[in-house]
Phi, psi and omega in degrees: 000320179296317180293318179297322178291316180299316182273002175060043181234015181302316177299326178290322177300324180302323182300324178275315185297330181294344180261003180269110189292329185259017178292128184297146187304315181302320180289319180299317181292320181294318180291320178296324179295320179299319179294317182296320178299319180293321180297316179296317178297321179301315180296322179296317179297318180297325177299312181289327177296320179298319178295316180296318181300314181297317183293315182289321178295316180299329181271356179073026178270129176290136183198168170204165177262138180251147171052217176035241184297332179295314180290321181301320186272325190254346187241312184288157181300329178215142185297337183273005182268330188271118180273138176202160180242310188270161168252115182256125180239129174258120180249153178304118183299337179289343178233036184300313181294321176300315182300317179297311182297322180296317180291323177297319178292335180276001176109001175278154180239148182274127177267313176282107185236004180269088187291335176293313179292323179295317178297319182294319183280332183055036178296145181267033176204155172234140178271130176233174173232132181282169181302330179265006180098003179297135172285123184240129173251115179264112186259151169250346178206154180282347174257113189281311186289136183295324179298317179292326178294331177289330179281317183255164183224071178268124184268108181294325181295317178297320177300315181294327178295335182262001184295159181231147178281137179215152169282131183246016175113146175057032177079007182270130176255138178208159174272140180231162177299148177293165187305322181288315178296327178300310180295318179302311180299317181296322178295316181292315180299311180297315183298312182294337177264007175099357177051038186249020174242132178301324181301319181296320180293321178294323174309311184292315179304309183290325182293330178288350179267359181292146169298136179095352177284140182224125176294325180297314180293322178298317178302314182295318183288324179290324178291318181297329183262004179065026179255010188296318181294317177298314180299318181296316180300315181292319179300323178296324177292318178298321178298313183290327185270316188245002175078023177301132177271116181255120184286150169287150004260035181305128182199189185243034181301144185149184182297096178073010186299315181299320180296320181293316179296321177298321178297313182296313183290329178293327176295319178297327179291325180281322184236090188301142175258145009269153177269164177265162178305135182092351179294122182293346181260016187286335180293169183228055185295329178295326178283310184294339178270354183295130184235186183298333182233165179301314184297312179297324180294319179298316177296317180296320179297319178295316180298315182292324178294318177297320179295318181294323177294321179296316178295323179296318178296320178295322178295318178298326180271006182057039175251095186259138178289142179253128179291135179260356185294331182269007173287143184278095178235084187277065181276107185296326180291318178294323178297315179298315181294327178299311181288332173296323178293321178300313179296321180295318178296322182292332182268355180278126181299000000 
């Protein structure tokens, strides 16, 4: 149960466990409860998504839903298998401020209110809360951290131009990323977060099976955005863990790219993934540190490993960092400069 919760696959485990005839009742009940909790949460998210969709569509703001209910309904074998908590919305960065005001008028509330800290961090998302209590992340780019956006060049406007309308459950219609952008986003998201959740790897496995997915198009988009090395590293983990078939000549050619991927995959060979809760090797600093080149990746891996060790020592000492983003600091000048930065990023090639 601990491992299933950590890897966010308890609802998927239920699909298999429900067919095990001699599974003891306490375990059967606990796994069924995890699935039921996710189903109720799914309905709550869809309620808030329907409100957001209507408000943004009426105002003519380009947007789409990322991950969560979109993947559960359109990618996974069954909608009740994919576990998620947040509702992630990608809005046109050219109308970022409009999108925020529209959602606030529709009954959503702003959680991130420290505009001084937001301006300083230049994060490409704001945290909101939906009318039913859903945690909502309003994105202007699929790469949240400003440092990573400087390394990679993913164009959110181009992604939104390629979105397609899909039913995401319970009669709710929303625009979602096209099949190639879906896999691209999942690879980048999983990689930057360390690729250490089974659910993220399963997202990628199932997303590559969608009609309309093309390895050739994925290759072109990852190279154009300088995410090819990161995508390749994550794909090798999905291949090793879940048996994803990667066609030739998909590879990591580039300055030292092949050497970096061999380094990452050799670690997986020595320390098999997935790890159990408490495993000291569960983090994924080699993945989260992967950058466009071998040299940048080596530096990034060292930085991420040092950061994870620092956080680990603080956790052992019960010294936990407190987020300052939700402190109420309504600085109008910082707010203006934050959205000016969003517009500037959107106009940068």
